[in-house]
C-alpha positions in Angstrom: 102.6 102.0 96.8 105.5 99.4 97.6 108.3 97.8 95.6 110.4 99.5 92.9 109.0 102.6 91.2 110.1 103.6 87.5 110.5 107.1 86.6 108.4 105.9 83.4 105.7 104.4 85.9 105.3 107.1 88.4 102.0 109.0 85.9 100.3 106.0 87.3 100.8 105.1 90.7 100.3 109.2 91.6 97.0 108.5 90.7 96.7 105.2 92.3 98.5 105.4 95.4 97.9 108.0 98.5 101.5 106.5 99.7 104.7 105.4 97.9 106.9 103.9 100.1 110.1 103.0 97.9 111.8 107.2 96.4 115.1 106.9 96.9 116.7 109.0 94.3 116.4 112.5 93.7 114.9 111.1 89.6 112.5 109.6 90.2 111.1 112.6 93.7 111.6 114.7 91.0 108.9 113.0 88.9 107.2 112.2 92.2 106.8 115.8 92.4 105.8 117.1 89.0 102.5 114.8 88.5 101.6 115.5 91.8 101.4 118.7 91.2 99.5 118.0 87.2 96.9 116.7 89.1 96.4 118.3 93.2 97.4 115.4 94.7 99.7 115.4 97.7 101.0 111.3 97.9 102.2 111.2 101.1 106.4 110.0 100.8 108.5 107.5 102.5 112.3 107.2 101.2 113.9 103.9 101.2 117.4 103.5 102.8 119.4 100.5 101.7 120.6 99.8 105.5 122.7 97.0 105.1 124.4 98.4 102.3 123.5 95.2 99.6 124.3 95.9 95.5 120.9 94.6 94.7 118.2 96.0 96.8 117.5 99.9 95.6 117.1 103.0 98.0 119.6 105.3 99.2 122.9 105.2 100.9 122.4 106.7 104.5 125.3 108.4 104.3 123.4 110.6 100.9 120.0 110.8 103.1 119.9 114.1 104.2 121.0 115.6 100.7 118.1 113.9 99.5 116.0 115.2 102.5 116.8 117.9 101.7 116.1 118.1 98.1 112.9 116.6 98.6 111.7 119.3 101.0 112.6 122.4 98.7 110.4 120.4 95.9 107.3 119.9 98.7 107.4 116.6 99.1 105.7 114.8 101.9 108.3 113.4 103.6 107.3 110.9 106.7 109.5 109.1 107.3 112.0 105.7 106.2 111.3 102.4 104.6 114.1 99.7 104.6 114.2 95.6 104.1 117.4 94.8 106.1 119.8 91.6 104.8 118.3 88.7 104.5 119.1 85.4 106.9 120.9 89.0 109.5 119.4 89.4 112.2 117.2 92.5 111.3 117.4 94.4 115.3 121.0 95.8 114.3 119.2 97.5 110.9 116.0 98.1 112.7 117.4 99.8 115.6 120.0 102.1 113.6 116.7 103.4 110.9 114.6 103.9 114.3 117.4 106.6 115.1 117.7 107.8 112.1 114.6 108.4 111.8 113.9 110.2 114.9 117.2 112.4 114.1 114.9 113.8 110.7 112.6 114.5 112.6 109.8 112.3 111.4 106.3 110.6 112.6 106.5 107.2 110.6 108.5 104.7 110.0 107.9 101.2 107.3 110.3 98.6 108.1 108.9 95.0 109.3 107.5 91.5 107.1 105.8 88.5 107.6 109.3 87.6 109.3 110.3 90.5 111.3 107.2 92.1 111.6 107.8 91.8 115.8 111.1 92.5 116.2 110.0 95.8 113.5 107.1 96.9 116.1 109.9 96.7 118.8 111.5 99.1 117.3 108.8 101.7 116.7 108.0 100.6 112.9 104.4 102.5 112.6 104.1 100.8 109.1 104.4 96.9 108.6 104.0 94.8 105.2 102.6 91.7 105.8 101.3 90.4 103.2 103.0 86.6 102.5 101.0 86.1 105.8 98.0 87.1 104.5 98.7 85.9 100.8 101.1 82.5 101.3 104.6 82.7 99.8 105.4 83.8 96.1 105.9 81.3 93.5 
């Protein structure tokens, strides 16, 4: 699942999806852990980082990331990597490089970044999951 996940929708998401790309708080992490334990399912989790410190975007602040990683490990979430969406109308290479380094520092194997407009730059920065929906389905209306 990609996109903002509200805690009241977690029970549905856990049943439907094998990956969640948008965990950004302890509250959401706890709800996912509780729901997956109820149905004995192991969801693969990406932590969403607000790499550009943008007020309008979801994601954990990079300065609070290690605390969230520790908490998720305590509650036995299957953390596999980080996810970000860089600020629009900027060079994403700077942000992707920073994410690549954060991901390596934390010891994760997977990295979810890059969309239709910047997937080549994301791939150059070792992204393993790329979101190219608008290239396939067209622009949103």
